[in-house]
TISE-848228 format. One line per 5 residues: number of its first residue (from 1); their letters; for each residue x, y, z of C-alpha. Coordinates in steps of 0.5 Angstrom, whole numbers, m for minus. Example, Ala and Ser with C-alpha at 12.3 -4.5 7.8 and 13.67 -1.06 7.14 Angstrom:
<pts>
1> as> 25/m9/16 ~ 27/m2/14 $
</pts>
This chain:
<pts>
1> malrp> m99/m21/m51 ~ m103/m27/m49 ~ m100/m32/m46 ~ m98/m38/m51 ~ m105/m43/m50 $
6> eiral> m100/m49/m48 ~ m98/m45/m43 ~ m105/m43/m41 ~ m106/m50/m40 ~ m101/m52/m36 $
11> ldqlg> m103/m47/m31 ~ m109/m48/m31 ~ m107/m56/m30 ~ m104/m55/m24 ~ m108/m49/m21 $
16> gsgrp> m114/m55/m21 ~ m109/m60/m17 ~ m110/m59/m11 ~ m103/m57/m8 ~ m101/m51/m4 $
21> plhhq> m97/m45/m7 ~ m91/m45/m6 ~ m90/m41/m1 ~ m95/m45/3 ~ m90/m52/2 $
26> sveqa> m85/m55/6 ~ m78/m56/3 ~ m79/m63/2 ~ m86/m62/m2 ~ m82/m57/m7 $
31> rafhv> m78/m62/m8 ~ m82/m68/m9 ~ m87/m63/m14 ~ m80/m61/m18 ~ m78/m68/m19 $
36> edapa> m85/m70/m20 ~ m86/m65/m25 ~ m79/m66/m29 ~ m81/m72/m35 ~ m88/m69/m37 $
41> lngpa> m85/m62/m39 ~ m77/m64/m40 ~ m78/m67/m47 ~ m74/m73/m49 ~ m66/m74/m47 $
46> apvas> m61/m72/m53 ~ m56/m76/m55 ~ m50/m75/m53 ~ m42/m78/m53 ~ m42/m80/m47 $
51> vqdrv> m45/m78/m40 ~ m40/m78/m33 ~ m42/m77/m26 ~ m36/m74/m22 ~ m34/m71/m16 $
56> vpgpa> m30/m65/m16 ~ m26/m61/m9 ~ m32/m56/m7 ~ m31/m52/m1 ~ m35/m56/3 $
61> gelpv> m32/m62/1 ~ m34/m67/m5 ~ m38/m63/m10 ~ m43/m67/m15 ~ m43/m65/m22 $
66> rvytp> m44/m69/m29 ~ m40/m68/m35 ~ m43/m68/m42 ~ m39/m69/m48 ~ m42/m68/m55 $
71> egepp> m41/m72/m61 ~ m35/m70/m66 ~ m27/m68/m65 ~ m24/m64/m59 ~ m23/m59/m57 $
76> fpivv> m29/m57/m55 ~ m32/m51/m51 ~ m34/m52/m44 ~ m40/m49/m41 ~ m41/m49/m34 $
81> ffhgg> m49/m50/m33 ~ m52/m48/m25 ~ m59/m51/m25 ~ m65/m47/m23 ~ m70/m48/m17 $
86> gwvvg> m69/m43/m12 ~ m63/m44/m9 ~ m68/m50/m6 ~ m70/m55/m12 ~ m67/m58/m18 $
91> tldsy> m62/m64/m19 ~ m57/m66/m24 ~ m62/m71/m26 ~ m68/m66/m27 ~ m63/m62/m31 $
96> dplcr> m61/m68/m35 ~ m66/m67/m42 ~ m64/m60/m42 ~ m57/m60/m41 ~ m56/m66/m46 $
101> alaaa> m59/m62/m51 ~ m55/m56/m49 ~ m49/m60/m50 ~ m51/m63/m57 ~ m53/m56/m60 $
106> vpavv> m48/m52/m59 ~ m43/m57/m58 ~ m40/m56/m52 ~ m37/m60/m46 ~ m43/m59/m42 $
111> vsvgy> m41/m58/m33 ~ m47/m59/m30 ~ m46/m57/m22 ~ m49/m60/m17 ~ m48/m54/m12 $
116> rlape> m51/m54/m4 ~ m58/m53/m3 ~ m62/m48/2 ~ m64/m48/7 ~ m59/m53/9 $
121> drwpa> m53/m50/6 ~ m55/m42/6 ~ m52/m37/1 ~ m47/m36/0 ~ m45/m44/0 $
126> aveda> m48/m45/m6 ~ m44/m39/m9 ~ m38/m42/m7 ~ m39/m48/m10 ~ m41/m45/m16 $
131> yaatl> m34/m42/m17 ~ m30/m48/m14 ~ m33/m52/m20 ~ m32/m46/m25 ~ m24/m45/m23 $
136> wasrk> m24/m54/m23 ~ m27/m54/m31 ~ m23/m49/m32 ~ m16/m52/m29 ~ m18/m59/m33 $
141> aaelg> m21/m57/m39 ~ m16/m62/m43 ~ m18/m67/m40 ~ m25/m65/m41 ~ m24/m65/m48 $
146> gaqhr> m25/m58/m48 ~ m21/m51/m50 ~ m20/m47/m43 ~ m21/m40/m46 ~ m26/m42/m49 $
151> lavag> m31/m43/m42 ~ m37/m40/m41 ~ m42/m40/m35 ~ m49/m41/m37 ~ m56/m42/m32 $
156> dsagg> m63/m41/m31 ~ m67/m38/m26 ~ m63/m38/m19 ~ m58/m43/m24 ~ m57/m35/m29 $
161> nlaav> m56/m31/m21 ~ m50/m36/m20 ~ m46/m35/m27 ~ m47/m28/m26 ~ m44/m28/m20 $
166> valga> m39/m33/m22 ~ m37/m29/m28 ~ m36/m22/m23 ~ m33/m26/m18 ~ m28/m29/m23 $
171> rdrgg> m27/m21/m25 ~ m25/m20/m19 ~ m21/m25/m17 ~ m16/m26/m23 ~ m20/m31/m26 $
176> ppiaf> m22/m36/m28 ~ m22/m33/m35 ~ m30/m33/m38 ~ m32/m32/m44 ~ m39/m31/m45 $
181> qllvy> m44/m31/m39 ~ m52/m34/m41 ~ m57/m32/m37 ~ m64/m35/m37 ~ m69/m31/m34 $
186> pvlda> m64/m29/m28 ~ m65/m27/m21 ~ m61/m21/m19 ~ m63/m17/m14 ~ m67/m19/m8 $
191> agdta> m71/m12/m9 ~ m76/m15/m12 ~ m79/m8/m14 ~ m79/m8/m22 ~ m86/m7/m26 $
196> swrdh> m86/m14/m27 ~ m85/m16/m20 ~ m92/m12/m19 ~ m96/m14/m25 ~ m94/m21/m26 $
201> aegfy> m95/m22/m18 ~ m100/m28/m18 ~ m103/m32/m24 ~ m96/m33/m28 ~ m93/m40/m25 $
206> ltaag> m87/m37/m20 ~ m90/m31/m17 ~ m88/m26/m11 ~ m90/m30/m6 ~ m86/m35/m8 $
211> mrwyw> m80/m32/m10 ~ m80/m29/m4 ~ m80/m36/m1 ~ m74/m38/m5 ~ m70/m31/m2 $
216> dhylg> m73/m33/5 ~ m70/m40/4 ~ m63/m38/1 ~ m61/m31/5 ~ m63/m34/12 $
221> padgs> m61/m27/16 ~ m57/m23/11 ~ m62/m19/7 ~ m59/m19/0 ~ m56/m13/m2 $
226> apdas> m49/m16/m3 ~ m47/m16/m10 ~ m46/m24/m10 ~ m53/m25/m8 ~ m56/m19/m12 $
231> plraa> m52/m18/m17 ~ m55/m12/m20 ~ m52/m9/m14 ~ m46/m9/m16 ~ m42/m2/m16 $
236> flggl> m39/m3/m23 ~ m40/m8/m29 ~ m34/m6/m33 ~ m29/m12/m36 ~ m35/m17/m35 $
241> ppalv> m36/m23/m42 ~ m41/m21/m46 ~ m48/m23/m45 ~ m54/m27/m47 ~ m60/m26/m42 $
246> igaeh> m67/m29/m44 ~ m73/m27/m42 ~ m81/m29/m41 ~ m85/m24/m43 ~ m90/m26/m37 $
251> dilrd> m85/m27/m31 ~ m84/m24/m25 ~ m76/m23/m26 ~ m77/m20/m32 ~ m75/m12/m32 $
256> egeay> m68/m14/m28 ~ m66/m18/m33 ~ m67/m13/m38 ~ m64/m8/m33 ~ m58/m13/m32 $
261> aarlr> m57/m13/m40 ~ m58/m5/m40 ~ m53/m4/m35 ~ m48/m9/m38 ~ m48/m5/m45 $
266> dagva> m48/2/m41 ~ m42/m1/m38 ~ m38/m2/m45 ~ m40/m10/m44 ~ m44/m14/m51 $
271> atasr> m50/m16/m48 ~ m57/m17/m52 ~ m63/m19/m49 ~ m68/m23/m51 ~ m76/m23/m49 $
276> ypgvv> m80/m30/m50 ~ m87/m28/m52 ~ m93/m32/m49 ~ m88/m36/m44 ~ m87/m36/m36 $
281> hgffr> m81/m36/m33 ~ m79/m45/m33 ~ m81/m44/m40 ~ m74/m46/m43 ~ m73/m53/m39 $
286> wralt> m80/m54/m42 ~ m79/m57/m48 ~ m84/m62/m48 ~ m89/m57/m48 ~ m88/m50/m52 $
291> gaada> m84/m49/m58 ~ m82/m43/m55 ~ m77/m47/m51 ~ m74/m51/m56 ~ m73/m44/m60 $
296> alqea> m70/m40/m54 ~ m65/m47/m53 ~ m63/m45/m61 ~ m61/m38/m59 ~ m57/m40/m54 $
301> aaalr> m53/m45/m57 ~ m52/m40/m63 ~ m50/m35/m58 ~ m45/m39/m55 ~ m43/m42/m60 $
306> salag> m41/m36/m64 ~ m38/m33/m57 ~ m34/m39/m56 ~ m31/m41/m63 ~ m24/m42/m65 $
311> p> m18/m48/m65 $
</pts>
């Protein structure tokens, strides 16, 4: 279908802003634009019982996390969340409203992870941080007011990549136990050779050139073929936690997300792919802009609630 009117209006506004396209921006410019745009797109902050900034042990030193505790009686499920931004942009602050909304909607303790960004720290630094934070959340579940056996990983875009990679790593390294993975328009293959890459290469917010810019900063000299960079290339997907893959119709990453869900199902893993019509990459966070964001958030919360139900 055609783009939703509010999405078309945003793309027109950005197109007329005078900003250079992402692949012509410096890292500093891209980060500044991300921070500048966030308040108008994110929407209001949902009330939760508490928000706490902490530092946890990481592979390169202290790793910042932000812990959201919902209203209600513990123990809660725990969702370890990795923000998007192509492994280059994105902050705990710019994702604060989304994490609050997710914590309230499930309800769950949400642990948002401030993993190291590229190009200062290239792959696999973000992977190592994501796994370390998930291991910490599992070990500290009771202290966080959560249940260790009701733990999920989640993320959007590059964060969806990290969630998928952590699920693979937890399977192969004997833990921590992960009960569900929520992957929102995840980046899953450095190849960039799907039909949606070709059909949506330009004009739909995330461009092919922009995604290459992210990959280049993240990988450096690496080719991206390793499964902890491109999970779609993993030889075997059996034994992974159930998954919900949320995608956008007009997104270059749409097909790789749907292909991953199909491969999970072929390997015997319960996996659902949900495609939202008329929207582009990024919509999940834009709760001030489009009703599709709230619809997707409610679908995600319901899937997490169902998968993580229990005492």
